[in-house]
C-alpha positions as CSV (number, residue, x, y, z in Angstrom):
1,M,54.3,-80.0,38.4
2,K,51.0,-79.5,36.7
3,K,49.0,-78.6,40.2
4,T,52.1,-76.1,41.0
5,I,51.5,-74.5,37.7
6,Q,48.0,-74.3,37.9
7,L,48.4,-72.5,41.5
8,I,50.5,-69.9,40.1
9,V,48.4,-69.0,37.1
10,V,45.6,-68.3,39.5
11,A,47.8,-66.3,42.3
12,S,48.8,-64.4,38.7
13,L,45.1,-63.7,38.0
14,V,44.3,-62.8,41.7
15,L,46.9,-60.2,42.0
16,F,46.2,-58.7,38.2
17,S,42.3,-58.7,39.4
18,S,43.3,-56.6,42.8
19,S,45.8,-54.2,40.7
20,F,43.0,-53.4,38.4
21,Y,40.1,-52.9,40.6
22,A,43.1,-50.5,43.0
23,Q,43.8,-48.5,40.0
24,K,39.7,-48.2,39.1
25,K,39.2,-47.3,42.7
26,E,41.6,-44.6,42.7
27,K,40.1,-42.9,39.8
28,K,38.2,-40.2,41.0
29,T,34.7,-39.2,39.5
30,K,35.0,-35.8,37.6
31,V,32.9,-32.7,39.4
32,D,31.3,-30.8,36.7
33,T,32.8,-27.3,38.1
34,K,31.4,-25.3,34.7
35,T,27.6,-25.8,35.3
36,K,26.5,-23.0,37.7
37,N,22.8,-21.9,38.8
38,F,22.3,-18.0,39.2
39,F,19.6,-16.6,41.5
40,R,17.3,-14.0,41.7
41,I,18.3,-10.6,43.7
42,P,15.8,-10.5,46.8
43,S,14.3,-7.3,48.0
44,E,16.2,-4.8,50.0
45,I,16.1,-5.5,53.7
46,K,15.7,-2.1,56.0
47,N,15.4,-1.3,59.4
48,D,16.4,1.5,62.1
49,A,20.0,0.3,61.7
50,Y,21.3,-0.9,58.6
51,T,20.1,-1.8,54.8
52,L,21.0,-5.2,53.5
53,N,21.2,-6.3,50.1
54,F,22.7,-9.2,47.9
55,K,24.0,-9.4,44.7
56,N,26.2,-12.1,42.5
57,I,24.6,-14.8,44.0
58,V,25.6,-18.1,42.0
59,S,26.4,-21.7,43.0
60,N,27.7,-25.0,41.3
61,F,28.6,-28.7,42.4
62,E,31.3,-27.4,44.7
63,Y,30.5,-24.1,46.0
64,L,27.8,-21.8,46.8
65,K,28.4,-17.9,47.2
66,F,26.9,-14.5,47.4
67,A,28.1,-10.9,48.4
68,V,26.4,-9.3,51.4
69,L,25.9,-5.3,51.1
70,L,25.6,-4.2,54.5
71,N,25.2,-0.6,54.8
72,N,25.3,1.1,58.6
73,T,22.8,3.9,58.3
74,T,23.3,5.2,62.0
75,S,26.2,7.1,63.9
76,D,27.2,3.9,65.7
77,Y,29.5,0.9,64.6
78,I,27.7,-2.5,63.3
79,L,29.6,-5.5,63.7
80,W,28.8,-8.9,61.9
81,N,30.1,-12.0,63.1
82,N,29.8,-14.0,60.5
83,K,30.7,-17.3,62.6
84,G,27.0,-18.8,63.1
85,S,25.5,-17.7,59.8
86,E,24.3,-20.5,57.3
87,V,22.9,-21.2,54.3
88,I,20.3,-24.2,54.5
89,F,19.1,-26.4,51.6
90,D,17.4,-29.6,50.9
91,G,20.7,-31.2,51.2
92,G,21.4,-29.9,54.5
93,T,23.4,-26.9,56.2
94,K,26.6,-25.4,55.7
95,K,28.4,-22.7,57.2
96,T,30.7,-19.9,55.8
97,A,34.3,-21.3,54.8
98,K,35.9,-18.4,56.5
99,E,34.9,-17.1,59.8
100,K,35.4,-13.6,60.6
101,I,34.0,-10.3,62.6
102,H,33.2,-7.7,59.9
103,K,33.8,-4.3,61.6
104,L,31.4,-1.3,60.0
105,K,32.1,2.5,60.4
106,P,29.0,4.8,61.4
107,H,27.4,5.7,57.7
108,K,29.6,3.1,55.8
109,E,28.4,0.4,53.3
110,S,30.6,-3.0,53.3
111,N,30.6,-5.3,50.5
112,K,31.5,-9.1,52.1
113,V,31.8,-11.9,49.9
114,F,29.8,-15.0,52.1
115,T,31.0,-18.6,50.8
116,V,30.4,-22.0,51.5
117,L,32.2,-25.2,50.3
118,G,30.1,-28.8,49.5
119,G,31.8,-30.8,47.8
120,N,29.3,-31.8,45.3
121,Q,26.0,-30.8,46.5
122,L,25.6,-27.3,46.0
123,L,24.3,-26.8,42.3
124,V,20.6,-26.3,44.2
125,D,17.8,-24.6,42.6
126,K,16.8,-22.8,46.0
127,F,18.4,-22.1,49.0
128,E,17.9,-20.1,52.9
129,F,20.4,-18.0,54.4
130,K,20.5,-17.2,58.1
131,M,22.4,-13.9,58.9
132,T,23.2,-14.2,62.6
133,G,25.5,-12.5,64.6
134,L,24.9,-8.5,64.1
135,S,25.2,-6.3,66.8
136,R,25.3,-2.5,67.1
137,V,28.2,-0.7,69.4
138,P,27.4,3.1,70.5
139,T,30.5,5.3,70.1
140,K,29.2,6.7,73.2
141,G,30.4,5.3,76.0
142,K,32.4,5.3,78.8
143,V,35.7,7.2,78.6
144,Q,38.9,5.2,80.4
145,K,40.7,8.4,81.6
146,V,44.5,7.7,81.4
147,E,47.0,9.9,83.2
148,D,49.7,12.0,80.6
149,F,52.3,10.2,79.3
150,K,55.5,12.2,79.5
151,L,58.3,12.8,76.9
152,P,61.1,12.0,77.0
153,A,59.6,8.9,78.8
154,S,60.4,7.9,82.1
155,Q,58.5,4.6,81.7
156,N,57.6,2.6,78.4
157,A,54.1,1.3,79.7
158,I,51.0,2.4,81.6
159,T,48.2,-0.2,82.4
160,V,44.8,1.6,83.3
161,G,41.6,-0.2,83.6
162,D,41.4,-3.1,81.1
163,F,44.1,-1.1,78.6
164,T,48.0,-1.4,78.3
165,I,49.4,1.0,76.7
166,T,53.0,0.8,75.7
167,R,55.3,3.2,73.9
168,I,57.0,1.4,70.9
169,K,59.4,4.1,69.9
170,S,59.5,7.9,70.0
171,K,61.7,10.5,68.2
172,R,61.8,14.5,68.9
173,K,63.5,17.1,66.8
174,T,62.8,20.7,67.0
175,D,60.2,20.8,64.5
176,E,58.6,17.3,65.0
177,T,58.0,15.0,67.7
178,Y,56.5,11.4,66.7
179,A,55.6,8.4,69.1
180,K,54.2,5.3,68.4
181,F,52.2,3.2,70.9
182,E,50.7,-0.4,71.2
183,V,47.4,-1.0,72.7
184,V,46.2,-4.0,74.1
185,Y,42.7,-4.4,75.4
186,N,41.6,-7.0,78.0
187,G,38.1,-6.2,79.0
188,K,34.9,-8.0,78.3
189,E,33.3,-5.3,76.4
190,I,33.9,-3.5,73.0
191,A,36.9,-0.7,73.2
192,I,36.7,2.1,70.9
193,V,40.3,3.7,70.5
194,N,40.4,7.2,68.6
195,P,44.1,8.4,68.2
196,N,42.7,11.6,66.6
197,N,41.6,12.5,70.3
198,I,45.3,12.9,71.4
199,S,46.9,16.1,72.3
200,V,50.1,17.3,73.5
201,R,50.9,20.0,76.2
202,V,54.1,21.9,76.7
203,N,54.7,24.8,79.3
204,E,51.6,25.2,81.3
205,N,48.9,26.0,79.1
206,D,49.8,25.3,75.3
207,V,47.9,22.6,73.7
208,Y,48.7,21.0,70.0
209,A,46.4,18.6,68.5
210,N,47.7,15.2,66.9
211,D,48.6,16.1,63.5
212,Y,48.5,12.4,62.2
213,R,45.1,12.0,61.2
214,K,45.1,9.3,58.2
215,K,42.8,7.0,60.4
216,G,39.9,7.0,62.3
217,A,38.6,5.0,65.3
218,Y,39.8,1.4,65.9
219,L,37.0,-1.2,67.6
220,L,38.6,-3.7,70.1
221,N,37.0,-7.1,70.9
222,P,38.9,-8.6,74.4
223,G,42.3,-10.0,73.8
224,D,42.9,-7.4,70.8
225,K,45.5,-5.3,69.7
226,M,46.7,-2.4,67.5
227,S,49.3,0.0,67.0
228,F,48.8,4.0,65.9
229,L,51.0,6.9,65.4
230,T,51.3,10.6,66.9
231,K,53.1,13.8,65.6
232,F,53.0,16.9,66.7
233,H,54.3,20.0,65.6
234,I,54.9,23.5,68.1
235,P,56.2,26.6,66.7
236,A,59.6,27.1,67.5
237,K,58.8,30.5,69.5
238,V,56.8,28.4,72.0
239,A,59.1,25.6,72.4
240,D,62.1,23.8,71.0
241,M,60.3,20.3,70.9
242,Q,63.6,18.4,71.3
243,F,64.4,19.8,74.8
244,T,61.2,20.6,76.6
245,D,59.3,18.1,78.3
246,M,56.2,17.6,76.6
247,Y,52.7,15.5,77.8
248,I,50.8,13.6,75.5
249,Q,47.1,14.0,76.6
250,W,44.6,11.1,75.9
251,N,41.4,12.8,76.1
252,D,38.7,10.8,75.2
253,T,40.8,8.2,73.1
254,F,39.6,5.1,75.1
255,V,36.0,4.4,75.4
256,L,34.2,1.5,76.9
257,S,31.0,0.2,74.6
258,K,28.4,-2.6,75.1
259,S,27.5,-4.4,72.1
260,I,23.6,-4.7,71.4
261,P,22.4,-8.0,69.4
262,L,20.4,-7.4,66.6
263,D,17.7,-9.6,65.2
264,D,18.6,-12.4,63.2
265,V,17.7,-12.1,59.4
266,I,16.4,-14.8,57.0
267,V,16.4,-14.6,53.4
268,N,15.1,-17.1,50.7
269,F,16.6,-17.0,47.0
270,E,15.4,-18.8,44.4
271,I,17.1,-19.4,40.8
272,N,16.6,-17.4,38.2
273,E,16.0,-20.0,35.2
274,E,16.3,-17.2,32.6
275,L,19.9,-16.2,33.6
276,T,21.2,-19.5,33.8
277,K,20.1,-21.0,30.8
278,E,21.8,-17.8,29.2
279,R,24.9,-18.6,31.1
280,N,25.3,-21.8,30.7
């Protein structure tokens, strides 16, 4: 009987000990998210295609982030595919937490935040940023000629080259006609689609521009699709749009261009001890 009681006591102690250590193990160590390091702003980088600046450079144990100010100084497009860009520090290498292709129009500036996540290892004093995936896309390329699209439509979709153009909807009234289209691009290069170049023809020689001009050109990568709206207004003395055959002319709407890779950029960042002390 005595031996049985001893066994019960030992078993109870083992269970208690296991439970105690299990609870202790489940307790996660708190990560200090308040302490932050702030970094000095590096000098502007400038070349024939763009200027590059950085701001709001900060890290704590869990993340490191900074704003990338890319200013396109050309009449072409600048693309930045941030997938391969990375932050290099003593503890290892980290890539962006959000992969994206940023498209920058001619003579425009973008402000994008580059963020890496590291659990509890990113409260660093210095790091290196390797910016890859930059390219330049000339606005002047090969124009894809497309046959006129008749309204009222006898077909909803046409395929020309690497483009498939589909009429989504359209409506004709006496004083206004509108038509919405979807474009799918399945080529290997970069497509530039500019609906502002579209016009409409009635009769033999009466041509009118697309009046819906709220957006500029679109850049399409292989497999991309987009939609756009066209609106036309023709004087009643020329034609009643509700009953007249109309022919949408694509002109230079669809252009094929080749992406030209630009050199990678490597930037070094160092802690701003005064600012870090002031803000912590």
